[in-house]
PDB file of N, CA, C and O in Angstrom:
ATOM      1  N   MET A   1      54.136 264.025   9.217  1.00  0.00           N
ATOM      2  CA  MET A   1      55.686 263.075   8.438  1.00  0.00           C
ATOM      3  C   MET A   1      56.806 264.501   8.435  1.00  0.00           C
ATOM      4  O   MET A   1      56.699 265.723   8.330  1.00  0.00           O
ATOM      5  N   PRO A   2      57.579 263.787   8.565  1.00  0.00           N
ATOM      6  CA  PRO A   2      58.802 264.912   8.580  1.00  0.00           C
ATOM      7  C   PRO A   2      59.445 265.469   6.883  1.00  0.00           C
ATOM      8  O   PRO A   2      59.756 264.689   5.984  1.00  0.00           O
ATOM      9  N   THR A   3      59.482 266.278   6.842  1.00  0.00           N
ATOM     10  CA  THR A   3      60.045 267.365   5.910  1.00  0.00           C
ATOM     11  C   THR A   3      61.619 266.977   5.253  1.00  0.00           C
ATOM     12  O   THR A   3      62.729 267.325   5.657  1.00  0.00           O
ATOM     13  N   ARG A   4      61.254 266.163   4.147  1.00  0.00           N
ATOM     14  CA  ARG A   4      62.746 266.073   3.677  1.00  0.00           C
ATOM     15  C   ARG A   4      62.850 266.398   2.281  1.00  0.00           C
ATOM     16  O   ARG A   4      62.033 266.332   1.363  1.00  0.00           O
ATOM     17  N   GLN A   5      64.480 266.897   2.363  1.00  0.00           N
ATOM     18  CA  GLN A   5      64.969 267.226   0.843  1.00  0.00           C
ATOM     19  C   GLN A   5      65.740 266.365   0.390  1.00  0.00           C
ATOM     20  O   GLN A   5      66.408 265.491   0.942  1.00  0.00           O
ATOM     21  N   LEU A   6      65.564 266.766  -1.010  1.00  0.00           N
ATOM     22  CA  LEU A   6      66.511 266.497  -2.345  1.00  0.00           C
ATOM     23  C   LEU A   6      66.658 267.234  -3.288  1.00  0.00           C
ATOM     24  O   LEU A   6      65.830 268.044  -3.706  1.00  0.00           O
ATOM     25  N   THR A   7      68.011 266.964  -3.821  1.00  0.00           N
ATOM     26  CA  THR A   7      68.454 267.954  -4.883  1.00  0.00           C
ATOM     27  C   THR A   7      69.184 267.192  -5.997  1.00  0.00           C
ATOM     28  O   THR A   7      70.259 266.603  -6.105  1.00  0.00           O
ATOM     29  N   LEU A   8      67.999 267.497  -6.871  1.00  0.00           N
ATOM     30  CA  LEU A   8      68.594 266.428  -7.852  1.00  0.00           C
ATOM     31  C   LEU A   8      69.360 267.191  -9.303  1.00  0.00           C
ATOM     32  O   LEU A   8      69.291 268.420  -9.325  1.00  0.00           O
ATOM     33  N   ARG A   9      69.802 266.760 -10.038  1.00  0.00           N
ATOM     34  CA  ARG A   9      70.538 267.403 -10.610  1.00  0.00           C
ATOM     35  C   ARG A   9      70.646 266.778 -12.429  1.00  0.00           C
ATOM     36  O   ARG A   9      70.478 265.580 -12.658  1.00  0.00           O
ATOM     37  N   GLY A  10      70.914 267.698 -13.470  1.00  0.00           N
ATOM     38  CA  GLY A  10      71.090 266.837 -14.182  1.00  0.00           C
ATOM     39  C   GLY A  10      68.949 266.840 -15.133  1.00  0.00           C
ATOM     40  O   GLY A  10      68.367 265.899 -15.672  1.00  0.00           O
ATOM     41  N   PHE A  11      68.725 267.519 -15.031  1.00  0.00           N
ATOM     42  CA  PHE A  11      67.134 268.170 -15.855  1.00  0.00           C
ATOM     43  C   PHE A  11      67.926 268.834 -17.208  1.00  0.00           C
ATOM     44  O   PHE A  11      68.606 269.859 -17.225  1.00  0.00           O
ATOM     45  N   ASP A  12      67.683 268.116 -18.090  1.00  0.00           N
ATOM     46  CA  ASP A  12      67.516 268.826 -19.055  1.00  0.00           C
ATOM     47  C   ASP A  12      66.007 269.659 -19.876  1.00  0.00           C
ATOM     48  O   ASP A  12      64.830 269.535 -19.539  1.00  0.00           O
ATOM     49  N   ASP A  13      66.538 270.431 -20.932  1.00  0.00           N
ATOM     50  CA  ASP A  13      65.421 271.135 -21.099  1.00  0.00           C
ATOM     51  C   ASP A  13      63.748 270.986 -21.060  1.00  0.00           C
ATOM     52  O   ASP A  13      62.876 271.647 -20.496  1.00  0.00           O
ATOM     53  N   GLU A  14      63.712 269.638 -22.048  1.00  0.00           N
ATOM     54  CA  GLU A  14      62.892 268.901 -21.708  1.00  0.00           C
ATOM     55  C   GLU A  14      61.906 268.469 -20.643  1.00  0.00           C
ATOM     56  O   GLU A  14      60.698 268.561 -20.423  1.00  0.00           O
ATOM     57  N   LEU A  15      63.281 267.817 -19.936  1.00  0.00           N
ATOM     58  CA  LEU A  15      62.357 267.181 -18.686  1.00  0.00           C
ATOM     59  C   LEU A  15      61.742 268.736 -17.376  1.00  0.00           C
ATOM     60  O   LEU A  15      60.954 268.906 -16.445  1.00  0.00           O
ATOM     61  N   GLN A  16      62.607 269.382 -18.055  1.00  0.00           N
ATOM     62  CA  GLN A  16      61.827 270.786 -17.476  1.00  0.00           C
ATOM     63  C   GLN A  16      60.609 271.422 -17.706  1.00  0.00           C
ATOM     64  O   GLN A  16      59.929 272.005 -16.862  1.00  0.00           O
ATOM     65  N   ARG A  17      60.375 271.285 -18.865  1.00  0.00           N
ATOM     66  CA  ARG A  17      59.271 271.532 -19.804  1.00  0.00           C
ATOM     67  C   ARG A  17      58.077 270.823 -19.342  1.00  0.00           C
ATOM     68  O   ARG A  17      57.002 271.420 -19.274  1.00  0.00           O
ATOM     69  N   ALA A  18      58.176 269.746 -19.060  1.00  0.00           N
ATOM     70  CA  ALA A  18      56.943 268.592 -18.987  1.00  0.00           C
ATOM     71  C   ALA A  18      57.276 268.665 -17.456  1.00  0.00           C
ATOM     72  O   ALA A  18      56.126 268.575 -17.026  1.00  0.00           O
ATOM     73  N   LEU A  19      57.827 268.736 -16.679  1.00  0.00           N
ATOM     74  CA  LEU A  19      57.153 268.937 -14.781  1.00  0.00           C
ATOM     75  C   LEU A  19      56.972 270.519 -14.700  1.00  0.00           C
ATOM     76  O   LEU A  19      56.303 270.920 -13.747  1.00  0.00           O
ATOM     77  N   VAL A  20      57.514 271.516 -15.628  1.00  0.00           N
ATOM     78  CA  VAL A  20      56.447 272.932 -15.886  1.00  0.00           C
ATOM     79  C   VAL A  20      55.135 272.858 -16.159  1.00  0.00           C
ATOM     80  O   VAL A  20      54.235 273.276 -15.430  1.00  0.00           O
ATOM     81  N   ALA A  21      55.009 272.308 -17.247  1.00  0.00           N
ATOM     82  CA  ALA A  21      53.724 271.569 -17.655  1.00  0.00           C
ATOM     83  C   ALA A  21      52.549 270.421 -16.775  1.00  0.00           C
ATOM     84  O   ALA A  21      51.338 270.631 -16.841  1.00  0.00           O
ATOM     85  N   GLU A  22      53.114 269.257 -16.000  1.00  0.00           N
ATOM     86  CA  GLU A  22      52.695 269.056 -15.384  1.00  0.00           C
ATOM     87  C   GLU A  22      52.311 270.089 -14.591  1.00  0.00           C
ATOM     88  O   GLU A  22      51.102 270.297 -14.686  1.00  0.00           O
ATOM     89  N   ALA A  23      53.144 271.152 -13.499  1.00  0.00           N
ATOM     90  CA  ALA A  23      52.683 271.419 -12.455  1.00  0.00           C
ATOM     91  C   ALA A  23      51.559 272.424 -13.030  1.00  0.00           C
ATOM     92  O   ALA A  23      50.565 272.012 -12.432  1.00  0.00           O
ATOM     93  N   ARG A  24      51.151 273.433 -13.786  1.00  0.00           N
ATOM     94  CA  ARG A  24      50.663 273.787 -14.064  1.00  0.00           C
ATOM     95  C   ARG A  24      49.385 273.490 -14.675  1.00  0.00           C
ATOM     96  O   ARG A  24      48.439 274.271 -14.566  1.00  0.00           O
ATOM     97  N   ALA A  25      49.287 272.047 -15.522  1.00  0.00           N
ATOM     98  CA  ALA A  25      47.546 271.370 -15.139  1.00  0.00           C
ATOM     99  C   ALA A  25      47.558 271.204 -14.147  1.00  0.00           C
ATOM    100  O   ALA A  25      46.738 271.971 -13.641  1.00  0.00           O
ATOM    101  N   SER A  26      48.081 270.538 -13.331  1.00  0.00           N
ATOM    102  CA  SER A  26      47.746 270.324 -11.894  1.00  0.00           C
ATOM    103  C   SER A  26      47.553 271.183 -10.624  1.00  0.00           C
ATOM    104  O   SER A  26      47.538 270.895  -9.427  1.00  0.00           O
ATOM    105  N   GLY A  27      47.369 272.683 -11.511  1.00  0.00           N
ATOM    106  CA  GLY A  27      47.944 273.744 -10.304  1.00  0.00           C
ATOM    107  C   GLY A  27      49.125 273.158  -8.785  1.00  0.00           C
ATOM    108  O   GLY A  27      49.068 273.456  -7.592  1.00  0.00           O
ATOM    109  N   LEU A  28      49.759 272.565  -9.284  1.00  0.00           N
ATOM    110  CA  LEU A  28      50.545 272.600  -8.105  1.00  0.00           C
ATOM    111  C   LEU A  28      51.746 273.328  -8.179  1.00  0.00           C
ATOM    112  O   LEU A  28      51.975 273.767  -9.306  1.00  0.00           O
ATOM    113  N   SER A  29      52.951 273.701  -6.931  1.00  0.00           N
ATOM    114  CA  SER A  29      54.352 273.757  -7.076  1.00  0.00           C
ATOM    115  C   SER A  29      55.345 273.147  -8.002  1.00  0.00           C
ATOM    116  O   SER A  29      54.912 272.056  -8.373  1.00  0.00           O
ATOM    117  N   LEU A  30      56.274 273.366  -8.418  1.00  0.00           N
ATOM    118  CA  LEU A  30      57.666 272.704  -9.087  1.00  0.00           C
ATOM    119  C   LEU A  30      57.375 271.285  -8.102  1.00  0.00           C
ATOM    120  O   LEU A  30      57.181 270.095  -8.351  1.00  0.00           O
ATOM    121  N   ASN A  31      57.458 272.099  -6.890  1.00  0.00           N
ATOM    122  CA  ASN A  31      58.331 270.556  -5.873  1.00  0.00           C
ATOM    123  C   ASN A  31      57.034 269.692  -5.882  1.00  0.00           C
ATOM    124  O   ASN A  31      57.106 268.469  -5.759  1.00  0.00           O
ATOM    125  N   GLN A  32      55.560 270.499  -6.065  1.00  0.00           N
ATOM    126  CA  GLN A  32      54.938 269.426  -5.632  1.00  0.00           C
ATOM    127  C   GLN A  32      54.453 268.594  -6.557  1.00  0.00           C
ATOM    128  O   GLN A  32      53.893 267.502  -6.457  1.00  0.00           O
ATOM    129  N   ALA A  33      54.820 269.435  -7.713  1.00  0.00           N
ATOM    130  CA  ALA A  33      54.349 268.382  -8.794  1.00  0.00           C
ATOM    131  C   ALA A  33      55.221 267.244  -8.706  1.00  0.00           C
ATOM    132  O   ALA A  33      54.815 266.127  -8.386  1.00  0.00           O
ATOM    133  N   ALA A  34      57.092 267.663  -9.145  1.00  0.00           N
ATOM    134  CA  ALA A  34      58.188 266.573  -8.831  1.00  0.00           C
ATOM    135  C   ALA A  34      58.089 265.673  -7.947  1.00  0.00           C
ATOM    136  O   ALA A  34      58.866 264.720  -7.998  1.00  0.00           O
ATOM    137  N   VAL A  35      57.101 265.757  -6.911  1.00  0.00           N
ATOM    138  CA  VAL A  35      56.841 264.561  -5.819  1.00  0.00           C
ATOM    139  C   VAL A  35      55.526 264.019  -6.170  1.00  0.00           C
ATOM    140  O   VAL A  35      55.329 262.941  -5.609  1.00  0.00           O
ATOM    141  N   LYS A  36      54.464 264.454  -6.989  1.00  0.00           N
ATOM    142  CA  LYS A  36      53.788 263.312  -7.386  1.00  0.00           C
ATOM    143  C   LYS A  36      54.000 262.634  -8.528  1.00  0.00           C
ATOM    144  O   LYS A  36      53.562 261.500  -8.723  1.00  0.00           O
ATOM    145  N   LEU A  37      55.069 263.659  -9.810  1.00  0.00           N
ATOM    146  CA  LEU A  37      55.901 262.579 -10.506  1.00  0.00           C
ATOM    147  C   LEU A  37      56.553 261.585  -9.772  1.00  0.00           C
ATOM    148  O   LEU A  37      56.176 260.445 -10.046  1.00  0.00           O
ATOM    149  N   LEU A  38      57.462 261.687  -8.880  1.00  0.00           N
ATOM    150  CA  LEU A  38      58.662 260.759  -8.242  1.00  0.00           C
ATOM    151  C   LEU A  38      57.170 259.431  -7.810  1.00  0.00           C
ATOM    152  O   LEU A  38      56.659 258.766  -8.711  1.00  0.00           O
ATOM    153  N   ARG A  39      56.897 259.352  -6.901  1.00  0.00           N
ATOM    154  CA  ARG A  39      55.696 258.820  -6.651  1.00  0.00           C
ATOM    155  C   ARG A  39      55.127 257.911  -7.712  1.00  0.00           C
ATOM    156  O   ARG A  39      55.281 256.694  -7.816  1.00  0.00           O
ATOM    157  N   ARG A  40      54.410 258.770  -8.513  1.00  0.00           N
ATOM    158  CA  ARG A  40      53.764 257.733  -9.845  1.00  0.00           C
ATOM    159  C   ARG A  40      54.751 256.920 -10.008  1.00  0.00           C
ATOM    160  O   ARG A  40      54.660 255.882  -9.353  1.00  0.00           O
ATOM    161  N   GLY A  41      55.883 257.066 -10.814  1.00  0.00           N
ATOM    162  CA  GLY A  41      57.197 256.466 -11.109  1.00  0.00           C
ATOM    163  C   GLY A  41      57.435 255.397 -10.471  1.00  0.00           C
ATOM    164  O   GLY A  41      58.021 254.395 -10.879  1.00  0.00           O
ATOM    165  N   ALA A  42      56.891 255.637  -9.254  1.00  0.00           N
ATOM    166  CA  ALA A  42      57.482 254.884  -7.946  1.00  0.00           C
ATOM    167  C   ALA A  42      56.746 253.306  -7.710  1.00  0.00           C
ATOM    168  O   ALA A  42      57.078 252.296  -7.091  1.00  0.00           O
ATOM    169  N   GLY A  43      55.140 253.839  -8.869  1.00  0.00           N
ATOM    170  CA  GLY A  43      54.758 252.823  -8.147  1.00  0.00           C
ATOM    171  C   GLY A  43      53.643 253.338  -7.039  1.00  0.00           C
ATOM    172  O   GLY A  43      52.553 252.766  -7.007  1.00  0.00           O
ATOM    173  N   LEU A  44      53.881 254.247  -6.280  1.00  0.00           N
ATOM    174  CA  LEU A  44      52.930 255.094  -5.201  1.00  0.00           C
ATOM    175  C   LEU A  44      52.133 255.763  -5.695  1.00  0.00           C
ATOM    176  O   LEU A  44      51.061 255.685  -5.095  1.00  0.00           O
ATOM    177  N   GLY A  45      52.120 256.523  -6.671  1.00  0.00           N
ATOM    178  CA  GLY A  45      50.661 256.903  -6.565  1.00  0.00           C
ATOM    179  C   GLY A  45      49.221 256.643  -6.104  1.00  0.00           C
ATOM    180  O   GLY A  45      48.934 255.486  -5.796  1.00  0.00           O
ATOM    181  N   ALA A  46      48.357 257.529  -6.030  1.00  0.00           N
ATOM    182  CA  ALA A  46      46.631 256.838  -5.824  1.00  0.00           C
ATOM    183  C   ALA A  46      45.879 256.298  -7.393  1.00  0.00           C
ATOM    184  O   ALA A  46      46.182 256.866  -8.442  1.00  0.00           O
ATOM    185  N   GLY A  47      45.329 255.657  -7.371  1.00  0.00           N
ATOM    186  CA  GLY A  47      44.668 255.129  -8.486  1.00  0.00           C
ATOM    187  C   GLY A  47      45.081 254.611  -8.844  1.00  0.00           C
ATOM    188  O   GLY A  47      46.082 254.091  -8.350  1.00  0.00           O
ATOM    189  N   PRO A  48      44.472 254.276 -10.355  1.00  0.00           N
ATOM    190  CA  PRO A  48      45.400 252.813 -11.159  1.00  0.00           C
ATOM    191  C   PRO A  48      46.551 252.762 -11.104  1.00  0.00           C
ATOM    192  O   PRO A  48      47.159 253.777 -10.764  1.00  0.00           O
ATOM    193  N   ALA A  49      47.363 251.390 -11.464  1.00  0.00           N
ATOM    194  CA  ALA A  49      48.603 251.262 -11.520  1.00  0.00           C
ATOM    195  C   ALA A  49      49.479 251.829 -12.694  1.00  0.00           C
ATOM    196  O   ALA A  49      49.094 251.294 -13.733  1.00  0.00           O
ATOM    197  N   PRO A  50      50.380 252.596 -12.898  1.00  0.00           N
ATOM    198  CA  PRO A  50      50.799 253.355 -14.075  1.00  0.00           C
ATOM    199  C   PRO A  50      51.067 252.398 -14.822  1.00  0.00           C
ATOM    200  O   PRO A  50      51.343 251.225 -14.569  1.00  0.00           O
ATOM    201  N   HIS A  51      50.939 253.140 -16.075  1.00  0.00           N
ATOM    202  CA  HIS A  51      51.033 252.508 -17.781  1.00  0.00           C
ATOM    203  C   HIS A  51      52.350 252.258 -17.501  1.00  0.00           C
ATOM    204  O   HIS A  51      53.057 252.812 -16.660  1.00  0.00           O
ATOM    205  N   ALA A  52      52.720 251.085 -18.529  1.00  0.00           N
ATOM    206  CA  ALA A  52      54.224 250.220 -18.606  1.00  0.00           C
ATOM    207  C   ALA A  52      54.470 252.038 -20.026  1.00  0.00           C
ATOM    208  O   ALA A  52      53.906 252.506 -21.015  1.00  0.00           O
ATOM    209  N   VAL A  53      55.821 252.387 -19.003  1.00  0.00           N
ATOM    210  CA  VAL A  53      57.026 253.776 -19.714  1.00  0.00           C
ATOM    211  C   VAL A  53      58.024 252.960 -20.186  1.00  0.00           C
ATOM    212  O   VAL A  53      58.359 252.003 -19.488  1.00  0.00           O
ATOM    213  N   GLY A  54      58.617 253.180 -21.352  1.00  0.00           N
ATOM    214  CA  GLY A  54      59.738 253.432 -21.928  1.00  0.00           C
ATOM    215  C   GLY A  54      59.971 252.239 -22.123  1.00  0.00           C
ATOM    216  O   GLY A  54      58.950 251.613 -22.406  1.00  0.00           O
ATOM    217  N   SER A  55      61.239 251.417 -22.081  1.00  0.00           N
ATOM    218  CA  SER A  55      61.465 250.195 -22.238  1.00  0.00           C
ATOM    219  C   SER A  55      61.128 248.995 -21.586  1.00  0.00           C
ATOM    220  O   SER A  55      61.953 248.086 -21.490  1.00  0.00           O
ATOM    221  N   ALA A  56      59.798 248.895 -21.051  1.00  0.00           N
ATOM    222  CA  ALA A  56      59.492 247.835 -19.831  1.00  0.00           C
ATOM    223  C   ALA A  56      59.055 246.870 -20.971  1.00  0.00           C
ATOM    224  O   ALA A  56      59.527 245.738 -20.869  1.00  0.00           O
ATOM    225  N   LEU A  57      58.374 247.063 -21.866  1.00  0.00           N
ATOM    226  CA  LEU A  57      58.230 245.495 -23.160  1.00  0.00           C
ATOM    227  C   LEU A  57      59.334 245.532 -24.313  1.00  0.00           C
ATOM    228  O   LEU A  57      59.210 244.957 -25.395  1.00  0.00           O
ATOM    229  N   ASP A  58      60.260 246.177 -23.979  1.00  0.00           N
ATOM    230  CA  ASP A  58      61.370 245.956 -25.019  1.00  0.00           C
ATOM    231  C   ASP A  58      62.130 244.501 -25.085  1.00  0.00           C
ATOM    232  O   ASP A  58      62.960 244.277 -25.966  1.00  0.00           O
ATOM    233  N   HIS A  59      61.812 243.606 -24.165  1.00  0.00           N
ATOM    234  CA  HIS A  59      62.215 241.953 -23.967  1.00  0.00           C
ATOM    235  C   HIS A  59      61.260 241.505 -24.988  1.00  0.00           C
ATOM    236  O   HIS A  59      61.575 240.336 -25.213  1.00  0.00           O
ATOM    237  N   LEU A  60      60.277 241.817 -25.710  1.00  0.00           N
ATOM    238  CA  LEU A  60      58.747 241.463 -26.641  1.00  0.00           C
ATOM    239  C   LEU A  60      59.117 241.658 -27.887  1.00  0.00           C
ATOM    240  O   LEU A  60      58.463 241.217 -28.832  1.00  0.00           O
ATOM    241  N   ILE A  61      60.470 242.507 -28.051  1.00  0.00           N
ATOM    242  CA  ILE A  61      60.248 243.027 -29.742  1.00  0.00           C
ATOM    243  C   ILE A  61      60.388 242.043 -30.508  1.00  0.00           C
ATOM    244  O   ILE A  61      60.098 241.232 -29.629  1.00  0.00           O
ATOM    245  N   GLY A  62      60.467 241.783 -30.866  1.00  0.00           N
ATOM    246  CA  GLY A  62      60.545 240.819 -32.389  1.00  0.00           C
ATOM    247  C   GLY A  62      60.533 239.447 -32.307  1.00  0.00           C
ATOM    248  O   GLY A  62      61.274 238.765 -33.014  1.00  0.00           O
ATOM    249  N   THR A  63      59.449 238.784 -31.186  1.00  0.00           N
ATOM    250  CA  THR A  63      59.434 237.732 -30.793  1.00  0.00           C
ATOM    251  C   THR A  63      58.234 237.217 -31.426  1.00  0.00           C
ATOM    252  O   THR A  63      58.408 236.007 -31.573  1.00  0.00           O
ATOM    253  N   TRP A  64      57.268 237.514 -31.803  1.00  0.00           N
ATOM    254  CA  TRP A  64      56.140 237.278 -32.432  1.00  0.00           C
ATOM    255  C   TRP A  64      56.667 236.665 -33.534  1.00  0.00           C
ATOM    256  O   TRP A  64      57.720 237.046 -34.045  1.00  0.00           O
ATOM    257  N   THR A  65      55.823 235.467 -34.068  1.00  0.00           N
ATOM    258  CA  THR A  65      56.136 234.569 -35.232  1.00  0.00           C
ATOM    259  C   THR A  65      54.889 235.093 -36.120  1.00  0.00           C
ATOM    260  O   THR A  65      53.873 235.591 -35.636  1.00  0.00           O
ATOM    261  N   GLU A  66      55.102 234.926 -37.324  1.00  0.00           N
ATOM    262  CA  GLU A  66      54.606 235.205 -38.275  1.00  0.00           C
ATOM    263  C   GLU A  66      52.942 234.548 -38.150  1.00  0.00           C
ATOM    264  O   GLU A  66      52.058 235.254 -38.636  1.00  0.00           O
ATOM    265  N   GLU A  67      52.620 233.491 -37.638  1.00  0.00           N
ATOM    266  CA  GLU A  67      51.331 232.782 -36.954  1.00  0.00           C
ATOM    267  C   GLU A  67      50.776 233.896 -35.968  1.00  0.00           C
ATOM    268  O   GLU A  67      49.547 233.937 -35.918  1.00  0.00           O
ATOM    269  N   ASP A  68      51.499 234.859 -35.127  1.00  0.00           N
ATOM    270  CA  ASP A  68      51.112 235.438 -33.943  1.00  0.00           C
ATOM    271  C   ASP A  68      50.530 236.561 -34.569  1.00  0.00           C
ATOM    272  O   ASP A  68      49.391 236.972 -34.351  1.00  0.00           O
ATOM    273  N   ALA A  69      51.461 237.110 -35.461  1.00  0.00           N
ATOM    274  CA  ALA A  69      50.666 238.266 -35.449  1.00  0.00           C
ATOM    275  C   ALA A  69      49.598 238.015 -36.737  1.00  0.00           C
ATOM    276  O   ALA A  69      48.811 238.925 -36.994  1.00  0.00           O
ATOM    277  N   ARG A  70      49.574 236.806 -37.528  1.00  0.00           N
ATOM    278  CA  ARG A  70      48.103 236.800 -38.124  1.00  0.00           C
ATOM    279  C   ARG A  70      47.031 236.587 -37.245  1.00  0.00           C
ATOM    280  O   ARG A  70      45.883 236.716 -37.671  1.00  0.00           O
ATOM    281  N   CYS A  71      47.250 236.271 -36.048  1.00  0.00           N
ATOM    282  CA  CYS A  71      46.354 236.103 -35.213  1.00  0.00           C
ATOM    283  C   CYS A  71      45.766 237.001 -34.212  1.00  0.00           C
ATOM    284  O   CYS A  71      44.714 236.897 -33.580  1.00  0.00           O
ATOM    285  N   VAL A  72      46.379 237.610 -34.208  1.00  0.00           N
ATOM    286  CA  VAL A  72      46.627 238.830 -33.514  1.00  0.00           C
ATOM    287  C   VAL A  72      46.015 239.830 -34.890  1.00  0.00           C
ATOM    288  O   VAL A  72      45.232 240.536 -34.254  1.00  0.00           O
ATOM    289  N   ALA A  73      45.931 240.167 -35.912  1.00  0.00           N
ATOM    290  CA  ALA A  73      45.540 240.533 -36.870  1.00  0.00           C
ATOM    291  C   ALA A  73      43.971 240.066 -36.687  1.00  0.00           C
ATOM    292  O   ALA A  73      43.135 240.909 -36.362  1.00  0.00           O
ATOM    293  N   ASP A  74      43.623 238.767 -36.897  1.00  0.00           N
ATOM    294  CA  ASP A  74      42.236 238.411 -37.421  1.00  0.00           C
ATOM    295  C   ASP A  74      41.360 238.792 -35.699  1.00  0.00           C
ATOM    296  O   ASP A  74      40.166 239.092 -35.718  1.00  0.00           O
ATOM    297  N   ALA A  75      41.986 238.735 -34.603  1.00  0.00           N
ATOM    298  CA  ALA A  75      41.045 239.443 -33.285  1.00  0.00           C
ATOM    299  C   ALA A  75      41.301 240.501 -33.802  1.00  0.00           C
ATOM    300  O   ALA A  75      40.765 240.519 -34.910  1.00  0.00           O
ATOM    301  N   THR A  76      41.914 241.541 -33.573  1.00  0.00           N
ATOM    302  CA  THR A  76      41.583 242.555 -33.538  1.00  0.00           C
ATOM    303  C   THR A  76      40.786 243.646 -35.132  1.00  0.00           C
ATOM    304  O   THR A  76      40.404 244.815 -35.179  1.00  0.00           O
ATOM    305  N   ALA A  77      40.837 242.397 -36.339  1.00  0.00           N
ATOM    306  CA  ALA A  77      40.073 242.935 -36.910  1.00  0.00           C
ATOM    307  C   ALA A  77      39.113 243.998 -37.247  1.00  0.00           C
ATOM    308  O   ALA A  77      39.158 244.955 -38.021  1.00  0.00           O
ATOM    309  N   VAL A  78      38.111 243.476 -36.318  1.00  0.00           N
ATOM    310  CA  VAL A  78      36.545 243.829 -35.918  1.00  0.00           C
ATOM    311  C   VAL A  78      36.972 245.311 -35.649  1.00  0.00           C
ATOM    312  O   VAL A  78      36.437 246.195 -36.318  1.00  0.00           O
ATOM    313  N   PHE A  79      37.958 245.643 -34.654  1.00  0.00           N
ATOM    314  CA  PHE A  79      37.841 247.234 -34.431  1.00  0.00           C
ATOM    315  C   PHE A  79      38.527 248.454 -35.745  1.00  0.00           C
ATOM    316  O   PHE A  79      38.767 249.659 -35.670  1.00  0.00           O
ATOM    317  N   GLU A  80      38.672 247.432 -36.903  1.00  0.00           N
ATOM    318  CA  GLU A  80      38.993 248.146 -38.274  1.00  0.00           C
ATOM    319  C   GLU A  80      37.523 248.648 -38.850  1.00  0.00           C
ATOM    320  O   GLU A  80      37.634 249.523 -39.709  1.00  0.00           O
ATOM    321  N   HIS A  81      36.310 248.295 -38.568  1.00  0.00           N
ATOM    322  CA  HIS A  81      35.137 249.100 -39.189  1.00  0.00           C
ATOM    323  C   HIS A  81      35.152 250.046 -38.450  1.00  0.00           C
ATOM    324  O   HIS A  81      35.962 250.167 -37.530  1.00  0.00           O
ATOM    325  N   VAL A  82      34.383 250.751 -38.695  1.00  0.00           N
ATOM    326  CA  VAL A  82      33.604 252.254 -38.243  1.00  0.00           C
ATOM    327  C   VAL A  82      32.040 251.922 -38.356  1.00  0.00           C
ATOM    328  O   VAL A  82      31.494 251.644 -39.424  1.00  0.00           O
ATOM    329  N   ASP A  83      31.447 251.982 -37.222  1.00  0.00           N
ATOM    330  CA  ASP A  83      29.682 252.024 -37.291  1.00  0.00           C
ATOM    331  C   ASP A  83      29.487 253.221 -37.367  1.00  0.00           C
ATOM    332  O   ASP A  83      29.723 253.991 -36.436  1.00  0.00           O
ATOM    333  N   GLU A  84      28.889 253.670 -38.817  1.00  0.00           N
ATOM    334  CA  GLU A  84      28.782 254.776 -39.320  1.00  0.00           C
ATOM    335  C   GLU A  84      27.447 255.352 -38.434  1.00  0.00           C
ATOM    336  O   GLU A  84      27.353 256.570 -38.281  1.00  0.00           O
ATOM    337  N   ASP A  85      26.546 254.561 -37.926  1.00  0.00           N
ATOM    338  CA  ASP A  85      25.722 254.813 -37.071  1.00  0.00           C
ATOM    339  C   ASP A  85      25.929 255.714 -35.974  1.00  0.00           C
ATOM    340  O   ASP A  85      25.105 256.485 -35.483  1.00  0.00           O
ATOM    341  N   LEU A  86      26.963 255.553 -35.691  1.00  0.00           N
ATOM    342  CA  LEU A  86      27.676 256.235 -33.948  1.00  0.00           C
ATOM    343  C   LEU A  86      27.639 257.563 -34.487  1.00  0.00           C
ATOM    344  O   LEU A  86      27.128 258.494 -33.865  1.00  0.00           O
ATOM    345  N   TRP A  87      28.160 257.687 -35.621  1.00  0.00           N
ATOM    346  CA  TRP A  87      28.894 259.247 -35.837  1.00  0.00           C
ATOM    347  C   TRP A  87      27.878 259.952 -36.461  1.00  0.00           C
ATOM    348  O   TRP A  87      28.221 260.988 -37.032  1.00  0.00           O
ATOM    349  N   LYS A  88      26.243 259.512 -36.500  1.00  0.00           N
ATOM    350  CA  LYS A  88      25.346 260.616 -36.721  1.00  0.00           C
ATOM    351  C   LYS A  88      25.370 261.620 -36.148  1.00  0.00           C
ATOM    352  O   LYS A  88      24.555 262.502 -36.415  1.00  0.00           O
TER     353      LYS A  88
END
């Protein structure tokens, strides 16, 4: 595979810290970590599909009716119960 070079500008401090943290956590160089994250963001990473990030679900905001909200609350109410025996 040919080596390709890309110069990226506009890194803010927050993004730089996140990239450095990813590189350290993964034991990779900054370049390798950047390529890994670019591939993941492009949906090319290995493993399960990446989760939704950012504003991908914004179009759903405010679309539930009160009935929808009640149905979801009813369907997930069981998850509010803590089984004390599991914590012994």
